[in-house]
N, C-alpha and C positions, 0 to 999 in steps of 0.2 A: 356649616349650618343653621342655615337661615330660613330655612322652607317650613311653612305651617301646614297642618292638615287640619283641616273643617271635616266632623261626623255631623252627618245628617240625614235620618230616615229618611225623608221622604223632601217633597219640594222641587222647584225646579233652578237649575244651573243661574248662577251671577256671576257678573265681575268682581270678583274681591280683589285681584291683584295678583300679578303676576306669579305673586311666592306663594301663591294658597294653593293647594290641592283636596279637592270635595272627593270624597267618598258618601255615597248614598246606599245606606245599608238596607232599604226594606224598598220591596213595590207597594204600592198603593193598589189596592183590591176594595169597589163601591159595593157595597148592598144598595141592590137595587129595590130591594121592599122596606127597606128603612129612609132611601129617597121618596118614595111614594107615600110615606106614612108622612116625610117634612112640606113635599108639596099638597098633601092634603090636610094638613093642621092649621084649625080656624086662628087666623094671625089676628084680630080685628083686639085692639089693645093688649096684646101677649109682648111676651118681651123675646129677642133670640137670642143667643150667647154667642159667640162664636170663638174658638180656643186653637185655632191650628190654617193655614192656609189655605191644606187639602181641605176641610170640610169647604172654607166661604168660594172655592175653587169646584167643588161638587153640587152647592145647593143652589146656588145660579143667585138670581135679582135676591134681595130681604126687602126690597122698600115696601111690602104689605106689614112689616111688624110694626107697632108702635115704637119701638125701643131697640137697638139692636147694641149689644154688647160686643167688646170683642178684647182678646188679651192676645199683648204684643204691638207694638207698632205697623208691620209689616201686613200682618191679619186684618187692622183695622184702614191699613191705607187700600187693601184690598176690597171692601165692604165700602168703604169712603164716609169711615165714621171716625171721632174720635177718639183713641186710646184712650186710658185710664193711666193716673201717672204711675203704679204700680204694675211690673206684672205680670205674666199669669192669672192664675184663677184669685189670688191674692189681690189683685190688682180691682179686677171687677167687684170681689165681696167690696172692698173699702169703699167704692163709688155707689152703693148701691145703700139703703134704708136696712137698719137692724131690723123693723117689721113690715113682714111682705105680706102678711094676710091677704086673701083673695087677690093676689097677682101672679100670674100663668105665665110661663117658663118655658120654652123650649128649647134642649142643648145637643144639638147634634153634634154626636165627637168618634173618635176612634177607639177602636175595640181595647184599645190598652190607655187610656185615658185615666188618670187620677179620678176616684166617684169622688174625691173631697168637694166638689164645687157640687154636686148634686146631692149633696148632704148637707151639705152648709146652707143652699137656698131651701129648700124642704124644714132647715132647722128655723128658717126664718119664717115661718109659715107658707110661701111661696109650693104652689101645685107647678111638678115638674114633671115633664117628658123629656127621658135623653135616650133616643133610639141610635144605636152605634151604625153612624154609616157609611163604615169603613173599615178593611184590617188593613194591617201592615205583614206583609210578608219576608223574613229575612230573603237577601242575594246572598252568592257566595260572596265574600269576598278577592279581591284580587291579591294572590299570594304574590309576586313582584312588592306590591306596595308594604305588605305587613312586614315582609322581610326589611326594604328600604327603614321601617322604623324600629324594626328589632335594629339594626344596624345604625343608628342614632342619625337618623338625615334629617328627623325634623325639629327643630326648638323648640315646638311649642306647639297644643292640639289643641281646637277649638271645638265645643260640645254646643248643638243647637238642640240635642235632645236626651233623655237618658237610655229609650230606646236604643238608638245608635250608639250612647257610649258601650251600652253589655252585648248589642250585636258585634262590635271590635273587639270586644277585649275576649269576648268569646273566640273570634276567630284568632287570637295571637294565642290562646292557650296560658299556661301556665307556667311558660318561661320566662326569666326576669326579663324586666323592662327597661328601656334608657331614662334616664333622667331626663325630664323634660317640664314647662310648666302647660298648665291644664289651665280652661279657663270657659266658662259655663254662662247659659243667660238664665238670668234667676236666681233668685237666694235659694228659693224652696228645692231648685234642683243641685243646688250646691251644697246642701245637707247630704246628697246622698251619696258624696264623694268618700264619705271616710268610711261609710260600710263596704265599699267595695275596693277597698286597700286603695283608694288615690290618694297624692296630697290636696291639700286645699286648693281650690278654683281661685280663681280670681274672673269675678264677677261685675260686668259695664254699668255704669250709673242707670242707665236707658239699655231697657230690651231691646235690641238692635245688633243685627249680625257684624255689620258693620263696625259697629263701635266693641265688638266682644275684638274682632279681628286687630283694629288699631290697638288697641289695650294689649292683647298679646305682643304685639311687635313692638311696644315701647319697654 
């Protein structure tokens, strides 16, 4: 029982090792009208906030913006910008001034994104536009994999997003789950495990998928 299971809602496949099985739980469905809105946005002097690799892929070149803020190292690498020290929206907010009066922000995001970021920016005085540029449609999960999980084939489960976790738990159904180690990227996501009836997950110091896998292996 040495294998690891990675749950991700979307994203490209990556080489995480022969002991990792990857399950992508959703299909990404772009919203063309919203992407057109992003393309027409007056970027002169404005901030762009990107909180997922899917958004980075969909919106293309971001060099027209004065400031680009990315959540997580993978998204920052895709945009060729520096990631904040802390993961997620909390890291972006921590790197910004408390008073953002007069500043304009564009935050293109997924339909299931937490609105906390938009609310926090607005509370600091920023003018925020937050178009939903894609939806995530759940995929049917393969029954053989669910069976292997129920039978205890995995030592640990790495969770890249809460929407992936919810899709996986729904597919499993109410049957008892085997004891496994859980891990998730970001302390904010970790808080949601208790309300789902799951044990406290491990959280890597850096918001990197490779770090999460290494932590679960150890």
